[in-house]
C-alpha positions in Angstrom: -34.4 -14.0 9.1 -32.0 -16.5 10.4 -31.9 -18.5 13.7 -30.0 -15.9 15.6 -32.5 -13.2 14.6 -35.5 -15.5 15.7 -33.7 -16.1 19.0 -33.2 -12.4 19.6 -36.9 -11.8 18.9 -37.8 -14.5 21.3 -35.5 -12.9 23.9 -37.3 -9.5 23.5 -40.6 -11.1 23.6 -39.9 -12.9 26.8 -38.7 -9.7 28.3 -41.9 -8.0 27.3 -43.9 -10.7 28.6 -42.3 -10.7 31.9 -42.8 -6.9 32.2 -46.6 -7.2 31.3 -47.0 -10.0 33.8 -45.1 -8.1 36.6 -47.1 -4.9 35.6 -50.5 -6.7 35.8 -49.8 -8.2 39.2 -48.7 -4.8 40.7 -51.5 -2.6 39.3 -54.2 -5.2 38.3 -54.5 -6.2 34.6 -56.3 -3.9 32.3 -57.8 -5.0 29.1 -55.0 -3.5 26.9 -52.4 -5.4 29.0 -54.2 -8.6 28.8 -54.7 -8.3 25.1 -51.0 -7.4 24.6 -50.0 -10.3 26.8 -51.9 -12.6 24.5 -50.4 -11.1 21.4 -47.0 -11.6 22.8 -47.6 -15.3 23.7 -49.0 -15.9 20.3 -45.8 -14.4 18.7 -43.6 -16.4 20.9 -45.4 -19.6 19.8 -44.9 -18.6 16.2 -41.2 -17.8 16.8 -40.5 -21.1 18.4 -42.4 -22.9 15.8 -40.3 -21.3 13.1 -37.2 -22.0 14.9 -38.0 -25.7 15.1 -38.9 -25.8 11.4 -35.6 -24.2 10.4 -33.7 -26.6 12.6 -35.6 -29.6 11.2 -35.1 -28.5 7.6 -31.4 -28.1 8.2 -31.1 -31.5 10.0 -32.8 -33.2 6.9 -30.5 -31.4 4.4 -33.3 -28.9 3.2 -33.1 -25.2 3.1 -34.0 -23.6 6.3 -34.9 -20.4 4.6 -37.9 -22.1 3.2 -39.4 -22.3 6.6 -42.5 -20.0 7.0 -44.3 -18.5 9.9 -47.5 -20.4 10.4 -50.8 -19.0 11.5 -51.4 -18.9 15.2 -54.5 -21.2 14.7 -52.4 -23.8 13.3 -49.7 -23.6 16.0 -52.2 -23.6 18.8 -53.8 -26.8 17.4 -50.4 -28.6 18.0 -50.7 -28.1 21.9 -53.7 -30.4 22.2 
């Protein structure tokens, strides 16, 4: 997966997130929608983290393909 693939995935997730948020406001959020929204937000965090890792590795002369998706629990810890 290269940077363009990650950016396309981010775009798709953002569109889904917006659709879920709009749908939940119009009809009242059901449990499946809330759960899916949480999953989408976590996947977005992972994609942004992976993109940042790839860019940092490239900036420091390392192979960006060595960047790996980190677990959500690790990424969420960075937001504190």
